[in-house]
C-alpha positions as a printed Julia matrix, in Angstrom:
264×3 Matrix{Float64}:
  -87.48   83.85   -99.89
  -83.72   83.99  -100.21
  -82.98   81.03   -97.97
  -79.25   80.94   -98.67
  -78.89   84.6    -97.69
  -80.99   84.08   -94.55
  -78.96   81.0    -93.7
  -75.69   82.95   -93.88
  -77.07   85.77   -91.72
  -78.38   83.36   -89.09
  -75.09   81.5    -88.75
  -73.21   84.78   -88.37
  -75.69   86.1    -85.79
  -75.64   82.88   -83.76
  -71.82   82.76   -83.81
  -71.65   86.3    -82.44
  -74.13   85.33   -79.74
  -72.05   82.37   -78.61
  -68.86   84.4    -78.58
  -70.59   86.77   -76.13
  -71.92   83.79   -74.19
  -68.44   82.36   -73.75
  -67.09   85.73   -72.62
  -69.66   85.88   -69.87
  -69.45   82.25   -68.77
  -65.68   82.03   -68.64
  -65.49   85.27   -66.7
  -68.09   84.11   -64.17
  -66.7    80.56   -63.85
  -70.16   79.01   -64.36
  -69.39   76.25   -66.81
  -70.39   73.06   -65.01
  -72.71   70.77   -66.95
  -75.44   70.59   -64.3
  -76.04   74.35   -64.11
  -75.73   74.74   -67.85
  -78.28   72.0    -68.51
  -80.74   73.46   -66.02
  -80.54   76.88   -67.63
  -80.67   75.91   -71.29
  -82.54   72.59   -71.36
  -86.32   72.5    -71.33
  -86.62   69.77   -68.69
  -84.64   67.05   -66.97
  -84.18   63.92   -69.05
  -85.75   60.86   -67.43
  -83.82   57.61   -67.44
  -86.45   55.66   -69.39
  -87.09   58.47   -71.82
  -85.94   58.15   -75.44
  -82.52   59.77   -75.61
  -82.6    63.23   -77.27
  -79.44   62.38   -79.21
  -81.58   60.6    -81.8
  -80.25   57.07   -81.31
  -83.68   55.67   -80.5
  -82.35   54.08   -77.29
  -83.48   54.86   -73.78
  -81.48   57.61   -72.13
  -80.21   55.26   -69.39
  -78.75   52.95   -72.05
  -77.31   55.76   -74.16
  -75.89   59.19   -73.3
  -76.42   58.74   -69.55
  -73.61   56.19   -69.62
  -71.01   58.52   -71.12
  -68.13   59.47   -68.83
  -66.47   62.69   -70.07
  -62.71   62.56   -70.64
  -62.32   66.27   -69.9
  -64.32   68.76   -67.83
  -66.72   71.09   -69.6
  -64.64   74.09   -68.49
  -61.73   72.73   -70.53
  -63.75   72.7    -73.75
  -65.26   76.13   -73.29
  -61.85   77.63   -72.53
  -60.37   75.95   -75.6
  -63.23   77.17   -77.79
  -62.76   80.68   -76.46
  -59.03   80.5    -77.15
  -59.67   79.49   -80.78
  -62.19   82.28   -81.25
  -59.75   84.85   -79.85
  -56.36   83.72   -81.13
  -56.66   81.46   -84.17
  -57.41   83.77   -87.07
  -55.82   84.4    -90.44
  -54.4    87.7    -91.72
  -57.92   88.79   -92.72
  -59.3    88.19   -89.22
  -61.23   85.03   -90.17
  -61.38   82.45   -87.4
  -60.1    78.91   -87.9
  -63.44   77.12   -88.25
  -61.81   73.77   -89.0
  -59.93   73.77   -85.69
  -63.02   75.07   -83.9
  -65.17   72.31   -85.38
  -62.67   69.6    -84.41
  -62.85   70.86   -80.83
  -66.64   70.97   -80.9
  -66.81   67.38   -82.18
  -64.69   66.22   -79.24
  -66.72   68.3    -76.81
  -69.97   66.85   -78.13
  -68.67   63.31   -77.69
  -68.04   64.03   -74.01
  -71.18   66.14   -73.53
  -73.61   65.05   -76.27
  -76.65   66.61   -74.61
  -75.25   70.04   -73.89
  -77.49   72.42   -75.89
  -74.84   75.12   -76.21
  -72.33   72.69   -77.73
  -74.87   71.09   -80.06
  -75.97   74.47   -81.39
  -72.41   75.74   -81.87
  -71.39   72.53   -83.64
  -74.41   72.81   -85.92
  -73.77   76.36   -87.02
  -70.02   75.86   -87.52
  -70.66   72.67   -89.53
  -72.99   74.73   -91.69
  -70.34   77.39   -92.24
  -67.96   74.6    -93.29
  -70.53   73.4    -95.83
  -71.35   70.19   -93.95
  -75.18   70.38   -94.06
  -75.86   66.77   -93.02
  -73.71   67.09   -89.91
  -75.16   70.52   -89.19
  -78.69   69.15   -89.41
  -77.87   66.3    -87.02
  -76.5    68.68   -84.37
  -79.28   71.24   -84.77
  -82.03   68.62   -84.58
  -80.45   67.3    -81.39
  -80.47   70.87   -80.07
  -84.17   71.13   -80.96
  -85.0    67.92   -79.1
  -83.16   69.28   -76.04
  -84.61   72.77   -76.07
  -88.05   71.92   -77.47
  -90.34   75.01   -77.39
  -87.42   77.15   -76.15
  -85.58   76.68   -79.45
  -84.73   80.04   -81.01
  -86.21   81.16   -84.3
  -82.68   81.57   -85.7
  -82.01   77.88   -85.07
  -85.28   76.89   -86.74
  -84.42   79.14   -89.68
  -81.15   77.26   -90.11
  -82.83   73.85   -89.85
  -85.6    74.53   -92.37
  -83.17   76.24   -94.74
  -80.95   73.13   -94.71
  -84.01   70.99   -95.41
  -85.12   73.21   -98.27
  -81.73   73.61   -99.92
  -79.9    70.34   -99.28
  -82.31   67.55   -98.25
  -84.42   65.15  -100.29
  -88.02   66.35  -100.39
  -89.53   63.24   -98.77
  -87.03   63.36   -95.91
  -87.53   67.11   -95.51
  -91.3    66.59   -95.34
  -90.89   64.04   -92.55
  -88.5    66.18   -90.5
  -90.63   69.31   -90.88
  -93.62   67.42   -89.51
  -91.51   66.47   -86.48
  -90.4    70.07   -85.94
  -94.02   71.2    -85.61
  -94.26   69.01   -82.49
  -91.87   71.41   -80.73
  -92.18   74.91   -82.18
  -94.41   76.9    -84.49
  -92.68   79.69   -86.44
  -93.92   81.26   -89.71
  -90.84   80.13   -91.66
  -91.87   76.52   -91.05
  -95.1    77.05   -92.97
  -93.37   78.71   -95.91
  -90.78   75.96   -96.27
  -93.35   73.21   -95.64
  -95.52   74.63   -98.42
  -92.51   74.83  -100.73
  -91.73   71.15  -100.08
  -95.38   70.16  -100.65
  -95.35   71.98  -103.99
  -92.23   70.05  -105.0
  -94.01   66.81  -104.08
  -97.01   67.82  -106.24
  -99.26   68.24  -103.21
 -100.56   71.63  -104.29
 -103.83   71.67  -102.32
 -102.03   70.83   -99.08
  -99.41   73.49   -99.83
 -102.16   76.11  -100.27
 -103.71   75.18   -96.94
 -100.34   75.3    -95.17
  -99.59   78.77   -96.57
 -102.95   80.14   -95.45
 -102.63   78.54   -92.02
  -99.19   80.08   -91.62
 -100.57   83.48   -92.6
 -103.16   83.25   -89.84
 -100.63   81.94   -87.31
  -98.29   84.85   -88.14
 -101.08   87.29   -87.2
 -101.2    88.26   -90.86
  -97.67   89.66   -90.93
  -97.06   91.65   -94.08
  -93.63   90.09   -94.6
  -95.16   86.61   -94.45
  -97.83   87.67   -96.96
  -95.14   89.0    -99.28
  -93.12   85.76   -99.03
  -96.24   83.62   -99.54
  -97.26   85.47  -102.7
  -93.71   85.29  -104.09
  -93.68   81.53  -103.44
  -97.04   81.12  -105.18
  -95.79   83.11  -108.17
  -92.62   81.0   -108.29
  -94.73   77.83  -108.35
  -97.08   79.33  -110.98
  -99.99   79.19  -108.57
 -101.34   82.44  -109.97
 -104.99   82.01  -109.02
 -104.22   81.44  -105.35
 -101.69   84.29  -105.37
 -104.25   86.59  -107.01
 -106.99   85.77  -104.51
 -104.63   86.35  -101.59
 -103.25   89.52  -103.13
 -106.66   91.03  -103.88
 -107.86   90.31  -100.35
 -104.95   92.07   -98.65
 -103.42   94.2   -101.4
 -103.85   97.44   -99.48
 -101.55   96.14   -96.72
  -98.52   96.28   -99.01
  -98.28  100.0    -98.34
  -96.63   98.9    -95.08
  -93.68   97.68   -97.14
  -93.2   101.07   -98.77
  -92.13  103.14   -95.78
  -90.28  105.75   -97.85
  -93.35  106.85   -99.83
  -96.17  109.12   -98.76
  -98.52  106.98  -100.85
  -98.35  104.08  -103.25
 -100.55  102.08  -105.59
 -101.7    99.77  -102.8
 -103.04  102.65  -100.74
 -104.7   104.25  -103.75
 -106.36  100.93  -104.64
 -107.76  100.61  -101.13
 -109.28  104.08  -101.3
 -110.85  103.68  -104.74
């Protein structure tokens, strides 16, 4: 698992997505907060519900009381302007200016899932993992089971690379309450290994393999993780059981050792 490489790819992919999103929304003049929330949020926030921002307060005593200083259209137009016009001689956008705008936008509209996600990925590109994690976790609490796999990839990669293991363990447990992607099992197992909880890590890896419908890429990542952690017996047992399936990874060959082993 090359988490840093995956993290870079996910931030680039998500940025491209939001640039397209802004193109469409600005052109169609559909930027009001009510319509945006209905389309991208999982459900309406109830007044006595715990606020998704993470403050621990009830929504009615927290973000429901915020009165925006500027309309949402203003922020989206400004973001679009930065994306289009504020680049250096190499064509790189001004992420610092973009992030400053996103911070202001999130203060006015703290529960807008588009703004929280954009702020998270730009913070990550600016090497601000703690701030990125805060925005992305807020996005997760807003979107719940509708959260994209790319967003979850970014969250678990931050936890694996930058966070303390105990804190990462706690947050990962919380993430499973909303979504259930294979990458969560791989990173959760990695964290458990670091915390010397090897038996639990083994169980998590095997559960993830089943939940992934026995995806060959998951199997490959799981075995590499077990080898990295010197869990050779578990890796061997898993490898022997499904060794023949690795021929799926060798698409350029007419045959390989895995296929031969299965036929012998």
